[in-house]
C-alpha positions in Angstrom: 2.3 26.8 -76.0 1.5 28.3 -79.1 4.5 27.9 -81.5 5.8 30.8 -83.4 9.4 31.5 -84.2 11.7 29.7 -81.8 13.9 32.8 -81.4 11.0 34.9 -80.0 9.5 33.7 -76.8 6.8 35.5 -74.7 6.0 34.0 -71.3 2.5 35.1 -70.2 2.0 35.0 -66.4 -1.6 35.6 -65.1 -2.8 37.2 -61.9 -4.6 35.4 -59.0 -8.0 35.8 -60.3 -7.1 37.1 -63.8 -6.3 34.3 -66.3 -4.5 34.7 -69.5 -7.9 34.7 -71.2 -8.5 38.1 -69.7 -8.3 40.8 -72.3 -5.3 42.7 -70.7 -3.2 39.5 -71.3 -5.0 38.0 -74.3 -4.9 40.9 -76.6 -1.3 41.7 -76.4 -0.5 37.8 -76.5 -2.7 37.5 -79.7 -0.8 40.5 -81.2 2.6 39.0 -80.4 1.6 35.6 -81.8 0.5 37.4 -85.0 3.9 39.0 -85.2 5.5 35.5 -85.0 6.2 35.1 -81.3 6.0 31.8 -79.5 3.6 32.2 -76.6 4.1 30.2 -73.3 1.1 30.6 -70.8 0.9 29.7 -67.2 -2.4 28.2 -66.5 -3.4 27.7 -62.8 -5.5 24.7 -61.9 -7.9 26.8 -59.9 -7.1 30.2 -58.5 -3.7 30.8 -56.9 -3.7 33.5 -54.2 -0.8 32.4 -52.4 2.2 34.7 -53.1 4.9 32.2 -52.1 3.5 29.5 -54.2 3.1 31.9 -57.2 6.7 33.3 -56.7 8.1 29.9 -56.7 6.0 28.7 -59.8 6.7 31.8 -61.8 10.5 31.8 -61.0 10.6 28.3 -62.2 8.7 28.9 -65.4 10.8 31.9 -66.3 14.1 30.1 -65.8 12.8 27.1 -67.7 11.8 29.2 -70.6 15.2 30.5 -70.8 17.0 27.3 -70.4 14.7 25.8 -73.1 15.5 28.6 -75.7 18.8 30.0 -74.5 19.6 32.0 -77.7 16.0 33.4 -78.0 14.8 36.8 -77.3 12.5 36.6 -74.3 9.7 38.9 -73.0 7.7 38.5 -69.8 4.0 39.6 -70.1 2.8 39.6 -66.5 -0.4 40.8 -64.7 -0.7 41.5 -60.9 0.4 38.3 -59.0 2.4 37.4 -62.2 4.7 40.5 -61.5 6.2 38.5 -58.6 8.5 37.3 -61.5 9.8 40.8 -61.9 13.0 40.2 -59.8 14.0 37.0 -61.7 13.4 38.6 -65.0 15.6 41.5 -64.0 18.3 38.9 -62.6 18.1 37.2 -66.1 18.0 40.4 -68.1 14.6 39.8 -69.5 12.4 42.4 -70.9 9.0 42.6 -69.3 5.7 44.1 -69.6 4.4 44.4 -66.0 0.7 45.0 -66.0 -0.8 46.3 -62.6 2.4 45.3 -60.7 2.3 44.7 -57.0 3.9 48.0 -56.1 2.5 48.6 -52.9 1.7 45.1 -51.7 3.2 44.3 -48.4 3.8 40.8 -49.4 5.8 41.6 -52.4 8.4 44.1 -51.3 10.9 42.6 -53.9 8.6 43.7 -56.6 8.8 47.3 -55.5 12.6 47.1 -55.2 13.1 45.5 -58.6 10.6 48.1 -60.2 12.6 50.9 -58.8 15.8 49.5 -60.2 14.6 49.0 -63.8 16.2 52.2 -65.2 19.6 51.2 -63.7 19.3 47.7 -65.1 19.1 48.7 -68.8 16.5 46.1 -69.2 13.7 47.1 -71.4 10.4 47.4 -69.4 7.0 48.5 -69.4 4.9 49.3 -66.3 1.1 49.6 -66.6 -1.2 50.8 -63.9 -4.3 52.9 -63.0 -4.7 55.7 -60.5 -7.7 54.0 -59.1 -5.7 50.7 -58.3 -4.6 50.7 -54.6 -1.6 48.5 -55.7 -0.3 51.1 -58.0 2.4 53.8 -57.1 2.5 56.5 -59.7 5.8 58.2 -58.2 7.5 54.9 -58.2 6.5 54.0 -61.7 7.5 57.4 -63.0 10.9 57.3 -61.4 11.6 53.7 -62.3 13.2 54.3 -65.7 10.6 52.0 -67.4 8.2 53.1 -69.9 4.9 53.8 -68.1 1.4 53.6 -69.3 -0.8 55.1 -66.5 -4.7 55.5 -66.9 -6.5 58.1 -64.9 -9.3 56.4 -62.8 -8.5 52.8 -64.0 -8.8 50.0 -61.3 -6.7 46.9 -60.9 -8.3 45.3 -64.0 -7.3 48.5 -66.0 -11.0 49.3 -66.3 -12.7 52.6 -65.7 -15.9 51.9 -63.8 -19.0 53.1 -65.8 -16.9 54.0 -68.9 -16.6 51.0 -71.2 -15.4 53.4 -74.1 -12.5 54.6 -72.1 -11.7 51.1 -70.8 -11.6 49.9 -74.5 -9.0 52.8 -75.3 -6.8 51.7 -72.3 -6.8 48.2 -73.6 -5.8 49.3 -77.0 -3.0 51.6 -75.6 -1.6 48.8 -73.4 -1.7 46.3 -76.3 0.1 48.9 -78.5 2.7 49.5 -75.7 3.4 45.8 -75.3 3.8 45.3 -79.0 6.3 48.3 -79.3 8.2 46.9 -76.4 8.4 43.6 -78.3 9.6 45.4 -81.3 12.4 47.1 -79.4 13.8 43.9 -78.2 13.2 41.9 -81.4 16.8 41.4 -82.9 15.6 40.0 -86.2 
C-alpha cells in the first residue's frame, strides 16, 4: 500500500494476466498517488484465471478497505477480472473506474447487471472499453448511465494493434478520465 491521505483511498484490482504494473492501471494509479490518494493494490501470486476465486478475493478486499477507512472517500480502479468487484462496489456505494469490464462474459452475468444499473444507483462510475474487445458491449455501456470512454478498434488491453500512437492517446484519455472521476468524488 502506498500511503497518501487517509481520507482518499483507491483500490486497484488487476485482471487475470494484466497486473497493476500494466500501463492501463499503473498510469492512473501514479496520477492519483500524486494527487494525494492512498493506493491499495491487489497482487496475485501467479495468475488468477478462476472467476469464483477472484470474485471472493475482490469482494473481501473491497469490503476490508472500507472497514479499514470507514470515513474515507473510496474509489475502485479495476481491469477485466477485477471488474467482478463491480456488484460489491455498487452495493457499498463506491465509485469505480471499470476498465475493460466483463460485460459479455458468460461467467460474470452479475457484472453485466450491475453495469446496467449504474445510472439508477447514482454512484459515480466510468466504463472503459474498445470496440475490438469481444468482452465489451457498446450498447450496454452507452445506456448504463456511467461516463463512457470507448476507443474504436482497441482490444482488451485498450491497444490498437499496429498503431502505437493511437494506443498512447487512449492511455492518456483513460488516465485523464480516471483522474476526473477522482476529482468528482473527492470531498476535500
